[in-house]
N, C-alpha and C positions, 0 to 999 in steps of 0.2 A: 601484478596489480595489489600488490601487501602494503596492510594496513599499519606493521605493529608500531605497539608504543599508539593507536590514535584510540581516544575514549568514544568509543560508542553508546547511543539511547538510540533502543527500540520500541515504538511506544504500541503495545499490545504482539509483544513478542515470546506471546509463552503456547503458540498453539500455530495451526495452519500457516497458509503467510509467512506472518511473523515470526513464526520456529523455525523454517526454512532462510528467512531472512540472517536470524538469530547465531545458528548454526553456520553461517556464509563467512561472518561478518566473524565469529569466533574463529573459525580456520584461516580466515585471512593474517593471525595474528591480531587482533584489535582489542581493545579492555573493553567488552561489551558488558551496557545496565538492560537487562531490561520492563519496563512498568507494566501492569495490568493490574486491574484488579484483585484477581486471583493468582496465584502460583503456575508454576506448566506442573503437573501431574509426574514430569520425570526432568527433574533436576537437570540442566545443563551444566556439563563441567566447565569449571573457570567460568560460569555468564553469573552476574548478581541478578537477583531478582530483587525490586522495591512495590510495593503497594505503594496502587497509583489510579483513585479516579481521574478518570481525562476531564469530565464533565463538572468539575468544582476548580474554575479560577486561582480559587488561591491556593491550594493547594499543587495544583502545578507547578505555581510560580515559588513555593517553598522549594520543591523537590529539584529546579532545575537551579534553585540558589543554593545548596548545597552542595553543589558537585563541585569539584575546586577546578576538572575544565570539557570542558567537551569540543568534540571535532567534528562531528556528523547525527545531525537528527535523523531516524528515516520516521516519520507520521504512517504507523501502516494500524494503526486500532482502528476498527471501525466495523462492518459489516449492515445486515438488515434480514429479518424475517423476510418470507412472502406475505406481501400484504397490497390486497388493490386497494386502490385508492381511497372508494366509497363502503370500504370494510371496518373505518373506524374514523375515529375524528383529526384532527387538523395538530392538536394536542402532541399526538402520536406518533404523527410523520414529523412533525417538528424535529423531536426527537432524534430521529434520524440524522435528520440535515445537522442538529448538536452534536453528535458523535463523528460525521463525519467530514464536517466543513467546518465549526467552530472550535472543536477542539485541537485539531491539527492546528491553525490559530496560533489559538490561547498557547500552545507547547512553542509554538515557533518565535514568539514574542519572549517567550518569557527564555529558548535558548540563545539569545539574539546576540545578548553581550560576549556571551561565552566564543561563541560560532565568530564571533565579527575580532574577538584576539588573536583565536588560532586558524582564521583562515579559512573557514570549515562550509561543510554543507550538509544542505538537507536535501533529502528523496523522500516524493509526495508516493502512495504508494495508491496511485488512481485505478480506473476502469474504465473497459469497453464500457459499460453500461454508462458511463458522463455523456459520451457520442455517440451515440443512437437511442432511439424509444426503447424502455425499460419499464415494462407494463409487469403489474405485481411487484414491483421495488422503484416507484415514480422518483421518489422525496430521496433513494439512496443513490439514483443515473443522477436527476438535479444536487447532488451535494456534492459526485464525483465530478459534473460539468465543471461547479464551482471551484473546488480544489487546482486544476488544471490554470485554471485561469487566474487565481491566486497565485498558484505559484509562478506562472506568468511574470506577473505586478510584482512579486518578490525581487525575481530573479531580476529587475530590472532597479528600483528603489533599493537591496542590498548591494549591488555591487559596486566597485570590484571587491571586495574583501570575503564575501559570503556568495555563493554559488546556489542556487535551486532549480532540483529538476523533478519532473515525474516520471513514474513508469505508469503507460496506460498497461492496468492487468487484464487477459481473457480471462477465461473459464481455467479452475487448479481444482488440483485434485486433492483433496483436504479429509480428513474425520470426518468432517462434513458435508463431503459432496451428496451424500445420500440424500438429501435434504433439501439438493438442489434439481437432481438428476435421475434418481432412483436410486435402486442397487446395482450390479454390476454388469446389467445387461442394459438400464438406462444409460448407465455412464457409457459403457460397448457406443451407444445407438448415439448420445453426441458426442463422440469425440469421434467418429466418423463425417460430420458438418466442420469439423478444423483441417485444415488443410494438410497440416503436419500431421494431422490424421493420429493426435493424442490430446488431452490436457494438458496443460503444464505441471508440473510438479514443483515443490516449494522450492526446492533446490535452483530451479530457473529462476524465481522470482528473486531471490539472495544474491545470485552469482550479477547477475541484471546493477542489481543496489548496490553491490560491491565497485562495480564498475564506473559506476555514476558517479562514489563517494572517494572515486580512485584518484591519483594523477594521470592516468591513462586520459581522463576526461578535464584533465585542466581546463580544455577550454570550454568546458558542454555545459552552459547553463539557459534556463528562459527553455528547456527542449523537455518534448515529452518523447518518449521512448516505447514501442509496442512491444509489449511482448505477450505476444498476443496464436502461436502458432500459424498465423498469417491469414489471423481474419476467418472472417464468415461468407461463403459462398453463399454467392446474389440468390435469394431461391425463386427467380423469377426464369435462371438458368435449367433448374427440376422443372416448373410450371410450363415451361416454352414446349411448342411440339414438333418443333424442327432443329438440326445441330444441336444433336444427341450425338454424342461419344458412341462409338460400338464398344 
């Protein structure tokens, strides 16, 4: 699944899942450009960083217009703090939707002409939060649900020259995991809820992104690939008082 010579942009590719995606494409031989508001704390060898606020449409258009070529766009930038709906005003929730849904739309439209010429692809980094209730991150879940639907529509509108797919990502162990799950004890406890027995590593997401962007996935478009370790064990199985495993 080599991507030698391909030009790949990874938004928010400086840390966490984005860093895993960046490394995976670089190891596959791609020429990787990452963009975010701040540079990575430790630069990636052979990877170019360009500062960009993805919530500034004019800056996003200028960024892509300046690229000589583009083969793959990975819309990774996003995220949210824990915030219950009634804890703040609607405007703050709207900013979460702006970052996680509107910004990927803006970037994809700005990149379209490049991708159409190169017969390239878009990989959206979605979330399992878009397919289930997400208390404490409702706006984020709503945005990720919209992102997955957006990708399906893009895949139809932009076929056959541009493929568009979504990685539906589960829980990932990153430098910020403690904010979501607690310390090592919390991470270990949460890991036991995953059928494969662990959280994903950023490299797991990177490998899946490289696959979707490669020729091995040449007939895959409009798809949602779940990278979640088997999902979540249904709560009723543990609550029931019958049919318990020994």
